[in-house]
C-alpha positions in Angstrom: 80.3 67.7 26.0 79.3 65.1 28.0 78.9 65.5 31.8 81.7 64.4 34.3 79.5 61.3 35.8 79.6 59.7 32.5 82.7 59.7 31.2 85.3 56.5 30.6 87.0 57.2 33.8 84.2 56.6 36.4 83.7 52.8 34.6 84.7 49.8 36.1 85.3 47.8 32.9 87.7 50.2 31.4 89.3 51.7 34.4 90.3 48.2 35.1 92.1 47.3 31.9 93.7 50.8 31.5 97.1 50.2 32.7 97.3 47.2 30.2 97.2 49.8 27.3 101.0 51.3 28.0 101.9 47.3 27.7 99.9 47.2 24.1 99.5 49.6 21.3 100.8 52.7 23.3 104.0 51.3 24.1 105.8 53.2 21.7 104.1 55.9 23.0 104.7 55.5 26.5 108.3 55.4 25.9 108.8 58.4 23.7 106.3 60.5 26.4 108.2 59.6 29.2 111.7 60.3 27.4 109.8 63.9 26.5 108.4 64.8 30.0 111.8 63.8 31.7 113.5 66.8 29.1 110.6 69.1 30.2 111.6 68.0 34.2 115.1 68.4 34.1 114.5 71.9 32.1 112.3 73.6 35.1 115.8 72.8 37.2 116.3 70.9 40.4 112.4 69.3 40.9 112.7 66.8 44.0 108.7 66.8 44.4 106.1 66.5 41.9 102.1 66.7 42.4 100.5 64.8 39.6 96.8 65.8 39.2 94.6 63.6 37.4 96.9 61.0 38.0 94.6 57.9 36.8 96.1 54.5 37.6 99.3 56.8 38.8 101.0 55.2 35.9 103.1 58.7 35.2 103.4 59.0 39.3 105.1 56.1 39.5 107.4 56.7 36.9 108.8 59.9 38.2 109.3 58.3 41.6 111.4 55.7 39.3 113.8 58.9 37.8 114.3 60.1 41.5 111.5 62.5 42.1 109.2 62.4 45.1 105.6 61.7 43.7 102.2 62.4 44.7 99.3 61.8 42.8 95.5 63.1 42.9 92.6 61.9 40.9 88.9 62.6 40.9 87.6 58.9 40.2 87.8 56.5 42.9 87.6 53.8 40.5 90.8 54.9 39.1 92.5 55.9 42.7 91.6 52.5 43.8 93.7 50.8 40.6 96.4 53.3 41.6 97.0 52.3 45.0 96.8 48.5 43.6 99.3 48.9 41.3 101.6 51.5 44.0 101.5 49.3 46.7 99.9 52.3 48.7 101.6 55.1 47.2 101.3 58.8 48.3 97.4 59.2 46.8 94.1 61.1 47.1 91.5 62.2 45.7 90.8 65.5 44.7 89.3 68.0 42.3 91.9 69.7 40.2 90.5 73.3 41.0 90.6 72.6 44.7 93.8 70.9 45.7 94.1 70.0 49.3 97.6 71.1 50.3 99.2 74.2 51.3 100.6 76.9 49.2 104.0 76.2 47.8 104.0 72.7 49.0 105.7 70.6 46.1 108.4 71.9 43.2 106.0 70.9 40.2 102.1 70.2 39.9 101.9 67.7 36.6 98.8 66.9 34.3 99.5 64.3 32.2 97.2 63.5 29.4 94.4 64.7 31.7 93.9 68.4 31.5 92.0 67.8 28.1 88.9 66.5 30.8 89.2 69.9 33.2 86.6 72.1 32.5 87.8 75.0 34.1 91.4 75.5 32.5 91.8 78.6 33.6 91.2 78.0 37.6 93.0 74.7 37.7 96.2 76.6 36.3 95.8 79.1 38.7 95.4 76.5 41.9 98.6 74.6 40.6 100.8 77.6 40.6 99.1 78.2 44.2 100.7 74.4 45.1 103.9 74.2 43.1 107.2 76.3 43.8 109.1 75.9 40.4 106.6 75.1 37.5 104.1 72.8 36.0 104.1 70.3 33.8 101.7 69.6 31.1 101.7 66.5 28.6 98.7 66.9 26.2 96.8 65.1 23.5 98.2 67.3 20.9 95.0 69.2 18.3 97.4 69.6 16.0 98.2 65.8 15.3 96.9 63.4 12.9 95.8 60.7 15.8 93.7 63.8 17.5 92.4 64.6 14.1 91.1 60.7 13.8 89.7 61.2 17.6 87.5 64.3 16.7 86.3 62.2 14.0 85.2 59.4 15.8 83.5 61.4 18.4 81.5 63.1 15.6 80.6 59.8 14.5 79.9 58.4 18.6 82.2 55.6 18.0 84.9 56.9 20.9 83.8 56.9 24.4 87.3 58.2 25.9 87.4 61.8 24.2 83.6 62.8 24.2 84.1 65.0 27.1 87.9 66.2 25.8 88.9 69.4 25.0 92.2 69.2 23.2 94.7 72.1 23.3 97.0 73.0 20.3 100.3 74.8 21.6 99.2 78.1 20.5 95.9 77.6 22.8 98.0 76.2 25.5 100.3 79.0 25.6 96.9 81.7 25.8 95.5 79.7 28.5 98.5 79.7 30.6 98.9 83.6 31.0 95.2 84.3 31.6 95.9 82.1 34.5 98.8 83.5 36.0 100.3 86.2 34.2 102.0 87.1 31.3 105.4 88.1 32.6 105.7 85.4 35.4 106.9 82.4 33.9 109.1 80.9 30.8 108.0 78.0 28.8 109.6 74.9 27.3 108.2 72.8 24.5 108.4 69.8 22.5 106.4 67.3 20.8 106.9 63.6 20.1 105.2 60.3 18.5 104.9 61.2 14.9 103.9 58.9 12.2 106.1 56.2 11.9 107.1 57.0 8.6 109.4 59.7 9.6 112.4 59.6 11.4 111.8 62.3 14.4 111.3 61.0 17.8 110.7 64.4 18.8 110.8 68.3 18.0 110.1 71.6 18.5 107.7 71.3 15.8 103.9 71.0 17.4 102.8 68.8 15.4 103.4 65.1 17.0 101.0 63.5 19.0 101.7 64.1 21.7 102.6 67.6 23.2 104.9 68.4 26.4 104.7 72.1 27.6 107.1 72.8 30.7 106.2 76.3 32.3 108.9 77.7 34.9 108.2 80.3 37.1 110.5 83.2 37.3 111.7 83.9 40.6 
């Protein structure tokens, strides 16, 4: 696996154009991902604050604000944070590592990881830290290992042709469902899951079948 310092999110020429992807080839995916994430938030119930860890350019942090949630963001990359600050006109953003969040216990309703958990090398520690910070639950938006686009990404990695995923670990639904209880205990939560971004030839927007390119997993803590 490549080191963190070699990752694409530390490269100025990539970070500076990152946000444009959402208005280009990933526009369709972006619309569907946001819709399914909102369902995941609503399922947790009465979510008023979200702390998005690995927020990147704060694309989804800004979306959470748009739907009426008070949203905060954190990222490891100073380049990403600079871009996020520019796009958010300041915003509630900070630099932090996912395993050590600079906030007190139970300070927000939900901690979110949107297409970034794949890059975090200590997943159990990261989830445990998220559960320390969150009162109500955790929201995951994952690049689904059990999907055609991720299969294509894995092949590209083998041939050294895709710098965006060479240090990523892709998750399937069964794997993330095993990882969560390893961090917070098997009887302390409930899970909601849906997948979306299926091939265009299929008349499906979202499904309980875990084969879409984007996997939403909402974790609701038992009170």
